[in-house]
N, C-alpha and C positions, 0 to 999 in steps of 0.2 A: 297601499295593502290590495291585496289583488283578490278578487274574488272565488270562491271555490263554486264548484260544476254538484249543483243542489237537483233533490228529485223534487216535482212541486206535488203534491198532493191535498186534494179537496175530500176533505169531511172521510180519509183512508181512503178515499179511489185512487189511479193513479188519474191524471187528465190528458187529454186527447185532443189533439189535434187532424183537422180534415183538409190538404189544400187540394184544389182543383186541379187537376194532372196537366190544366192545359195552359195554367198560369209560369206567365217566363219573364216575362218583367222587361223592360223596353229595352232593350240590347240583345239581340239571340245571343249572339257571339259571344258574350258572357256566360259564368253560369247561370242559370236562369235562376230567377226569386223562388220557383219553389223547389230546386235545387239546397240553396244558401240556406234556407229553411231548412229543410228536411234536417241536414246538417245541423244547426246547431241545434234545434230541438229534442234531434235524438240524443247528444252528447249531455241536453240538461235533464235525460232522462224522461220526455216525454213523447210519451207513445204518436209515432205517426203515421199519417195514413194515405198514400195519395191518388184520390178517384176523382171520379166526377160529381159536381158539388151545383144544384139548379141557385143558387143564390150564393152570393157571393167567392173568395178567391180563398181566404182557411177562415176556418172555423173553429172555436178550444171549444170541446165539453155541450155545442148545441145547443152556448148560451151567446158566445160573442162571435163573431164574424165580420169581415174585414172585406174589403172592394178595392182593391188597389184600383188605379186609371194611369194615365200614362195621358201629358195636358192634351197630345193629338186625340186621343182616345177618349178623356173627358167633353171635348170641343166635341167629336161627332158625336158619343153619348146624346151630352145636349143638345144639336142640332136636329136631333133627331125624335128629340125627346122621351131615350130609351132609360136616359140616370133617373129619370121621376120616379117610372114605372120601379125599377131596379133599385134603389132606397126605399121606396114604400114599398115594397114587399118585406126587404130585410124587415124591417123596421117591425113590421107586420107578423111575422116569424120572429124573431128574436130578439133574447129582451137586450141583446146589448148588440148596435149593431154601426162599423162606422165605414165612412168613404176619407179614401185617400189617395189623397191627387201629388206627383210624383214630377218632377220636372223640374227645367228652367223656362223661364220665359223674360225673353231679351225685348227691352222696354223700347228698344230703338231698331 
C-alpha cells in the first residue's frame, strides 16, 4: 500500500520546520541533509524555512528540536565538553529535544 502525500495540520495551523542553513550532513559532495529535508517536507505540505538557528539543526513549530552530529563531530564536541552545553540549552528551551548521532564505527 502506497502512502499518500498529506498536509500536516496541528489545531488548524500548518506545521513549520526551521532548518539551520549551515546544516550540510556527513558528505558535502552529496545533496545536503538540509536540501533533502527541504524537499521532503515541502512535498508533505509543511512550510520550510532555512535560517540561522541558535540551537539545533531542525526545529518543528518551536517545540521539537533535533541536533544532528556525525560521529567525528560528536567526539570533537564531547572532548571539548561543548555537547553537554548544547543538549542542556536545547532541553531548557524546547519541550522536546533530540540528539541524533549518525555514522559507522569500526570495531577493528
